[in-house]
C-alpha positions as CSV (number, residue, x, y, z in Angstrom):
1,X,-16.4,14.6,-5.6
2,X,-14.4,12.2,-7.8
3,X,-10.7,13.0,-8.2
4,X,-9.6,12.1,-11.7
5,X,-6.0,11.3,-12.7
6,X,-4.4,12.9,-15.7
7,X,-5.0,9.9,-18.0
8,X,-8.7,9.7,-16.8
9,X,-9.6,13.2,-18.3
10,X,-11.6,11.7,-21.2
11,X,-13.5,9.7,-18.6
12,X,-14.1,12.8,-16.5
13,X,-15.7,14.5,-19.5
14,X,-18.1,11.7,-20.2
15,X,-19.1,11.2,-16.5
16,X,-19.4,15.0,-16.1
17,X,-21.8,15.2,-19.0
18,X,-24.0,12.4,-17.6
19,X,-24.2,14.2,-14.3
20,X,-25.0,17.5,-15.9
21,X,-27.9,15.9,-17.8
22,X,-29.3,14.5,-14.5
23,X,-28.8,17.8,-12.8
24,X,-30.9,19.5,-15.5
25,X,-33.6,16.9,-15.2
26,X,-33.8,17.4,-11.4
27,X,-34.4,21.1,-12.0
28,X,-37.1,20.5,-14.7
29,X,-39.7,17.8,-14.3
30,X,-40.5,18.1,-18.0
31,X,-37.1,17.0,-19.2
32,X,-36.5,13.2,-19.7
33,X,-32.8,12.7,-20.2
34,X,-32.3,9.4,-18.4
35,X,-31.9,7.5,-21.7
36,X,-29.1,9.8,-22.8
37,X,-27.5,9.7,-19.4
38,X,-27.5,5.9,-19.4
39,X,-25.9,5.9,-22.8
40,X,-23.1,8.1,-21.4
41,X,-22.8,5.8,-18.4
42,X,-22.3,2.8,-20.7
43,X,-19.7,4.7,-22.7
44,X,-17.9,5.7,-19.5
45,X,-17.9,2.1,-18.3
46,X,-16.4,0.9,-21.5
47,X,-13.7,3.6,-21.5
48,X,-12.9,2.8,-17.8
49,X,-12.4,-0.8,-18.7
50,X,-10.1,0.1,-21.6
51,X,-8.0,2.5,-19.5
52,X,-7.5,0.0,-16.6
53,X,-6.9,-3.1,-18.7
54,X,-3.9,-1.4,-20.4
55,X,-2.3,0.5,-17.5
56,X,1.4,1.3,-18.1
57,X,3.8,1.1,-15.2
58,X,3.8,4.9,-14.9
59,X,0.0,5.0,-14.8
60,X,0.0,2.4,-12.1
61,X,2.3,4.7,-10.2
62,X,-0.4,7.4,-10.5
63,X,-3.1,5.0,-9.4
64,X,-1.0,3.8,-6.4
65,X,-0.7,7.4,-5.3
66,X,-4.3,8.3,-5.8
67,X,-5.4,10.4,-2.8
68,X,-8.8,8.6,-2.5
69,X,-7.2,5.1,-2.2
70,X,-8.0,3.6,1.2
71,X,-5.1,4.1,3.6
72,X,-3.7,2.2,6.6
73,X,-6.2,3.8,9.0
74,X,-9.1,2.8,6.8
75,X,-8.0,-0.9,6.8
76,X,-7.5,-0.9,10.5
77,X,-10.8,0.7,11.3
78,X,-12.7,-1.7,9.0
79,X,-10.9,-5.0,9.5
80,X,-9.5,-5.1,13.0
81,X,-11.8,-5.4,16.1
82,X,-10.8,-4.6,19.6
83,X,-8.0,-2.4,18.2
84,X,-5.9,-0.8,20.9
85,X,-3.4,1.7,19.5
86,X,0.1,1.9,20.9
87,X,2.2,5.1,20.7
88,X,5.8,6.1,20.9
89,X,9.2,4.5,20.6
90,X,10.0,4.8,24.3
91,X,13.1,6.8,23.3
92,X,12.4,10.1,21.5
93,X,8.8,10.7,20.3
94,X,5.6,9.3,18.7
95,X,5.9,9.3,14.9
96,X,2.4,9.7,13.5
97,X,3.5,8.4,10.1
98,X,3.5,4.9,11.6
99,X,0.5,3.6,13.4
100,X,-0.1,0.3,15.1
101,X,-1.3,-1.7,18.0
102,X,-3.2,-4.8,19.2
103,X,-6.3,-6.1,17.6
104,X,-8.1,-9.0,16.0
105,X,-8.8,-9.9,12.4
106,X,-11.6,-12.4,12.4
107,X,-10.9,-14.6,15.5
108,X,-7.1,-14.2,15.2
109,X,-5.3,-11.8,17.8
110,X,-2.6,-9.9,16.0
111,X,-0.2,-6.9,16.2
112,X,-1.0,-4.6,13.3
113,X,1.1,-1.7,12.0
114,X,1.6,0.4,8.9
115,X,2.3,3.7,7.4
116,X,-0.5,6.3,7.3
117,X,-0.4,9.1,4.7
118,X,-3.4,11.0,5.9
119,X,-6.6,11.9,4.1
120,X,-6.7,15.7,3.9
121,X,-4.2,18.6,4.2
122,X,-4.2,18.7,8.0
123,X,-3.7,14.9,8.5
124,X,-1.2,14.6,5.6
125,X,1.0,17.2,7.3
126,X,0.5,15.5,10.7
127,X,1.3,12.1,9.2
128,X,4.2,13.5,7.2
129,X,2.7,12.0,4.0
130,X,3.5,8.5,5.3
131,X,7.3,9.2,5.4
132,X,8.5,7.8,8.8
133,X,11.3,9.2,10.9
134,X,13.6,7.0,12.9
135,X,11.2,7.0,15.9
136,X,8.5,5.5,13.5
137,X,10.7,2.5,12.7
138,X,11.7,2.2,16.4
139,X,7.9,2.1,17.2
140,X,7.6,-0.7,14.6
141,X,10.5,-2.6,16.4
142,X,8.7,-2.1,19.7
143,X,5.5,-3.6,18.2
144,X,7.4,-6.5,16.8
145,X,9.1,-7.2,20.2
146,X,5.6,-7.3,21.7
147,X,4.3,-9.7,19.1
148,X,7.4,-12.0,19.6
149,X,7.0,-12.0,23.4
150,X,3.4,-13.0,23.3
151,X,3.5,-15.2,20.1
152,X,1.1,-12.9,18.2
153,X,1.1,-12.8,14.4
154,X,2.1,-9.5,12.8
155,X,0.2,-7.8,10.0
156,X,2.0,-4.9,8.2
157,X,0.3,-2.5,5.9
158,X,2.8,-0.7,3.7
159,X,2.1,2.6,2.0
160,X,5.0,5.1,1.9
161,X,7.0,7.0,-0.8
162,X,10.0,6.2,1.4
163,X,11.6,7.1,4.7
164,X,11.8,10.8,5.6
165,X,15.1,12.2,4.4
166,X,15.2,15.3,6.6
167,X,18.3,16.5,8.5
168,X,16.8,15.7,11.9
169,X,15.9,12.2,10.8
170,X,19.5,11.6,9.7
171,X,20.9,13.0,12.9
172,X,18.7,10.6,14.9
173,X,19.9,7.5,12.9
174,X,17.4,7.0,10.1
175,X,19.4,4.3,8.2
176,X,20.2,2.5,11.5
177,X,16.6,2.5,12.5
178,X,15.5,1.1,9.1
179,X,18.2,-1.6,9.2
180,X,17.2,-2.6,12.8
181,X,13.5,-2.8,11.8
182,X,14.4,-5.0,8.9
183,X,16.6,-7.2,11.1
184,X,13.8,-7.5,13.7
185,X,11.4,-8.6,11.0
186,X,13.8,-11.3,10.0
187,X,14.3,-12.6,13.5
188,X,10.7,-12.5,15.0
189,X,9.4,-16.1,15.5
190,X,5.7,-15.1,14.9
191,X,4.1,-15.3,11.4
192,X,4.5,-12.0,9.5
193,X,2.1,-11.0,6.7
194,X,2.7,-7.8,4.8
195,X,0.4,-6.1,2.3
196,X,1.6,-3.2,0.0
197,X,-1.7,-1.2,-0.3
198,X,-0.3,1.8,-2.2
199,X,3.3,2.8,-2.6
200,X,6.2,0.7,-1.3
201,X,9.1,3.0,-1.5
202,X,12.7,1.9,-0.9
203,X,14.1,0.8,2.5
204,X,11.3,2.7,4.2
205,X,8.9,0.0,2.8
206,X,11.3,-3.0,3.2
207,X,11.5,-2.3,7.0
208,X,7.8,-3.3,7.3
209,X,7.6,-5.6,4.3
210,X,10.1,-8.3,5.4
211,X,7.5,-11.0,5.9
212,X,6.7,-14.7,5.4
213,X,4.1,-13.6,2.9
214,X,4.2,-10.4,1.0
215,X,1.1,-9.4,-0.9
216,X,0.3,-6.4,-3.2
217,X,-2.9,-4.8,-4.4
218,X,-3.1,-5.1,-8.2
219,X,-2.3,-1.5,-8.9
220,X,0.1,-0.8,-6.1
221,X,3.9,-0.3,-6.7
222,X,7.1,-1.5,-4.9
223,X,10.5,-0.2,-5.9
224,X,14.0,0.7,-4.7
225,X,13.5,4.3,-5.8
226,X,10.7,6.4,-7.2
227,X,10.5,6.7,-11.0
228,X,11.2,10.5,-10.7
229,X,14.3,9.9,-8.5
230,X,15.5,7.1,-10.9
231,X,15.1,9.4,-13.9
232,X,17.0,12.2,-12.2
233,X,19.9,9.9,-11.5
234,X,20.1,8.0,-14.7
235,X,19.1,10.7,-17.2
236,X,19.5,13.9,-15.2
237,X,15.9,14.6,-16.2
238,X,12.9,13.8,-13.8
239,X,10.6,14.1,-16.8
240,X,11.8,10.7,-18.0
241,X,9.8,9.1,-15.2
242,X,7.8,7.0,-17.6
243,X,10.9,5.3,-19.0
244,X,12.2,4.8,-15.4
245,X,8.9,3.2,-14.3
246,X,9.2,0.7,-17.1
247,X,12.8,-0.1,-16.2
248,X,12.2,-0.5,-12.5
249,X,9.8,-3.4,-12.8
250,X,7.8,-1.9,-9.9
251,X,4.3,-3.3,-10.7
252,X,2.7,-6.2,-8.8
253,X,2.7,-8.3,-11.9
254,X,6.5,-7.9,-12.5
255,X,7.3,-8.5,-8.9
256,X,5.2,-11.6,-8.7
257,X,7.1,-13.0,-11.8
258,X,10.5,-12.5,-10.2
259,X,9.6,-13.8,-6.8
260,X,9.7,-10.5,-4.8
261,X,6.0,-10.9,-3.7
262,X,3.9,-13.9,-3.2
263,X,0.3,-12.9,-4.1
264,X,-1.6,-10.2,-6.0
265,X,-4.9,-9.0,-4.6
266,X,-7.3,-7.9,-7.3
267,X,-8.8,-4.4,-7.3
268,X,-12.2,-3.3,-8.5
269,X,-12.4,-1.9,-12.1
270,X,-11.0,1.6,-11.9
271,X,-8.8,0.9,-8.9
272,X,-9.2,0.8,-5.1
273,X,-10.4,4.4,-5.1
274,X,-13.5,3.5,-7.0
275,X,-14.4,0.5,-4.7
276,X,-13.0,1.2,-1.3
277,X,-15.2,-1.2,0.7
278,X,-14.7,-4.0,-1.8
279,X,-10.9,-3.5,-1.8
280,X,-10.7,-3.4,2.0
281,X,-12.8,-6.6,2.2
282,X,-10.6,-8.4,-0.3
283,X,-7.4,-7.4,1.6
284,X,-9.0,-8.6,4.9
285,X,-9.9,-11.9,3.4
286,X,-6.4,-12.4,1.9
287,X,-4.7,-11.6,5.2
288,X,-6.9,-13.9,7.3
289,X,-6.5,-16.8,4.9
290,X,-2.7,-16.3,4.8
291,X,-2.4,-16.1,8.6
292,X,-4.5,-19.3,9.1
293,X,-2.3,-21.1,6.7
294,X,0.9,-19.9,8.3
295,X,-0.4,-20.7,11.8
296,X,-1.4,-24.2,10.7
297,X,1.7,-25.0,8.7
298,X,4.6,-23.7,10.7
299,X,5.8,-22.5,14.1
300,X,8.7,-20.7,15.6
301,X,12.1,-21.5,14.2
302,X,10.7,-22.9,10.9
303,X,8.9,-19.7,10.2
304,X,12.0,-17.7,10.9
305,X,14.1,-20.0,8.6
306,X,11.6,-19.9,5.8
307,X,11.5,-16.1,6.0
308,X,15.3,-15.7,5.8
309,X,15.5,-18.2,2.9
310,X,12.8,-16.4,1.1
311,X,14.7,-13.1,1.1
312,X,18.0,-14.7,0.2
313,X,16.4,-16.2,-2.9
314,X,14.6,-13.0,-3.8
315,X,14.9,-12.0,-7.4
316,X,16.5,-15.3,-8.6
317,X,13.2,-16.3,-10.3
318,X,12.3,-14.9,-13.7
319,X,15.4,-12.8,-14.3
320,X,15.6,-13.8,-17.9
321,X,12.1,-12.5,-18.6
């Protein structure tokens, strides 16, 4: 069953009518409605194109949060062979919001990690909706230490509304864990490639997105705060999230312009949720190409130096735009 976003309701009506006609035809051999159904399909395709060619920043937020978008687990299962998951931070617990381990993408051995939101009510609760606690970031540090020790490239898949702000997380050093994860990302000598596959929320995303190459899917978002949170602070009204989304410049297109990200990975028409396999394949191709380029071009200290300079210069490009 297709999950439609609020702005897709006109599309839902057209596609629903086409399906109703076909259901009637299946129940009555005498009815021939395929011509009408195809006309509705053409109308739906045209409307889908119009909707997605003119997405506002707020609508991109809705698409980035779509429950049917492929998540970290889907990418790992489809792209990484010989995947061996690693669990726990060797200190407190295993945070299921962060998953990772050893694997291969193509013929390249890597350490892969990312935030996992879950795909149904049970797994979303288990994964805490992709909001990591301190032990999740310490797990990421452990994985980065392993990659550095054995000279393995790191692939990070970012999809989180932000780090978990609960009392227990704060008591266990949430901000310190995020800072140390970011610091470790800056100091690892292996190539680091990060892809924002859905939401990139605040420091909780930066902790895994501090990479030599940062890529974003076309309709993903990356921001210092959610539009709702920004609106609540600036206007004391979370309903002004549309204006906040415009001001935050959180789209892949804006972030590419100002130098925060390096590459935009196109999505199928209608977003990743309408072409999951196609999207996953495109992300895999982009990661593999970027890793090969980094491994060929640079090693060790030069990778580290380039990564640090990249983040020091961040935002200096395109500020007048």
